[in-house]
N, C-alpha and C positions, 0 to 999 in steps of 0.2 A: 533578379527580383527576389526579395525576401518574402516568404509567406508566413503570416502569423499562425501560431498554434491556436486553434479554436476550441480544442477540448482533448481530453485523454480518453482512450478506449478502456484501458485498465492499467493497474500498477501492481507489480508482484514484488514482494520483499521477504527476506529471511532475517528475522530479528531475534534477539535474546528475550526482550521484554515486550511481548505482543500487546499488552494493554497500554503501555506507555506509547508505543508506536501508533496504535489505533487512536488514542486520545489526541495525539499530535495531528494525524491525518484528518480526523473529523473536526477538531477545533481550529487549528491554525490554518490548515489548507482548505477546509470546507468541503472535503471529499465525503462520499457516503460509502458505507460498507454494503456490498452487494452479496458477497458469498465468502464464507470462512471455510478454509480447508486446512488439513494437517499434512505437512510435508514429511512423510515417513522416510524419505531419502536423505534428510538433513543429518549428516554424520557429526555435526558440531554440537548437537544438543546433548 
């Protein structure tokens, strides 16, 4: 039996352009920003 996904608890991502990613998530996906944190362990920035 296949169970539909009824919602997401949270999404975590590491991106180069945070504003572009936020605009996509809010606009295209209809998600909402709950909390913004800075990942100090990201060695690629």
